[in-house]
C-alpha angles and dihedrals in degrees: 000000000000117000117231133185090238141017089222135017115189117199107213131026100219121120093295097041102043093044089048093051093049094049092045087054092047087057093058099261125137104243141187127181122201119212128169095192115093088238135044123241100069126228093325097058100033107036106359137039100012105041091043090056093049089056092042090054095047094045089052091059091048091049095049089055095043103043097049100256093121092044088056087058096051098265111120112196138150109214123215116194117232100185097177088055090048089053092047092057090051092052091047092054092050094044091052093051096044089052089049092059092047086055091049089052092053091043092053095040094243111158113226110214105201114217141056113290135224134180122252090173137334093286100029127073132179111222109185104302094340129090118213133188126203137175088229130021122200121198110214102154097139124207143290138213115293108237119230115223112242093020113088118199118220109171093182094062092046095218101099111024143166127222089283094052093043088065094054103048109143095212137017109270116235088221123017117187115199117203105207130036096220133112099285095044094047093046097048092037090055092052094058093040091056089050091056110273125131106242128203120183117203112196127180093212126069094249136029124248102041114210096027127111113284095235089053091048092053096044094046091052090052093051094047091051090050086053090056103259112139122213134208102189127186087028132129131205111228100175149347134213127192124207116175109310095340129087124200119204126202113217134187133179111270090237091050130268144116120347128235136184132233125193124213143174089219136014122202115202108208108151097134144285135276130205120271104238105129118111093018092111092233089159088064090065097035095245112155126198128231121246090276092057092254134131114245119222140175128239090283090051091248115152124213087273116079113241095021123099133175136206141171126021095355094067130058120287137060117333095235130138096225090051089053091046093055089047089052093056092044097049090051090052094049089050091050090053096260131115114265116202132199120163101209090186090068109050113130123218125205135191109205098210121120110294094026121234121216141169144170133190125001127354116232093259092049092049092049089058091060097047149288113342141183119222132189131179125198118194117228088222086073091052114101096215094047087049095053090045093052090242105130097152124103142023144226119244124195121195118195138175110263095222103038101024088225111155109249099174145359125197127179146172116202140122090266100028092131090061095039092055093065092069088052093050090049091050093051092045086059093046094248126183123221086252092059089056093043094051095046110099113242124199118256126259103019136125088240091070085077088069092052091047092050088049089051088050090056088056090048093248104109112162109181101039 
């Protein structure tokens, strides 16, 4: 049997890579993880999920003080924005978490190979100036921002930025134009709207949040408009010129038509993400990509090349940190001779705006394609905790199979929807029916009672609506 430096080498230390490395080490394997970034945690922890939540949370406090929400509850304050301090708390949060992963690597004896990796052959990888061999190599390199032709990002100038640059703005722009009405664009757009910017979202499709349930998309658009975000839907951006500290965008109807221009102090390009596969030397191992630039894998995350596996954003499926984490654990268990499990039908998605938007399972349209269904919605304005918190916007929607009552999908808009959706995911993982949820006692008063009420509605027994 061939001798290797390591049992497992994982390329990339994002949510999938670092979790996979730790789990593999826990299972007794000798593990190395290659990461070119100066800190561990990948895009999510360094410039994505985590720092954006720090800014979202802080901006919500500022907005509550500035828009009269706190005054309405008897707290009279006049807020003053200290943007450098807001950025400082964001950086502190990231620093603490990245150091935490470094500690976990040391605790579990995972070797961090510092540098970008490329394949020499299926079991040999060059990391910086070092060559490392492994019995199994796992590609977990994540994704990066999809560029938009005609719109050149330069984060240093802070005029045309991507999601990384949008976290670092030194001042609140007078007018921020967000290209893309998906999760990232709406989250970051809402941060700067709350801090005082005029925000316009330009979206190629006829509705925001592609892939989510239609009711959620409609209600979300209504809420965002009420919050002051403007939308140009069914519109494409064909060009961008920058003069000094101003950008001028050229827009056209998605279906074709007369062009118009739109001026902005800052433009955020947020049209999606693409797998990070360049520079990996995949050609050296004969590994080809699919039409979407992804690496195809089987249920054990094996690629077409023996000894090479892949997880996370580089393979098909939603580009979500928690999906990558579950795959990291599963791939480590497969490599260790165990059975790794990821239920790709039950992966929740969350938009961390205020209110939050979350969903798991099938949309109503997807469920209808599979057969007869039952659907119930419960408005948050009828939920006692939402009422006392002055959070009337949103609803919970439960979609169940008409014959079996099994829950097929849950969608919600609420201030804590991201937390609420975990209950729905757990219920679906166990094959719950709407009756199971309806007859489970929920603490009162909590936002989660809205899920119970929606489930009771599926049964035809709603109480508070």
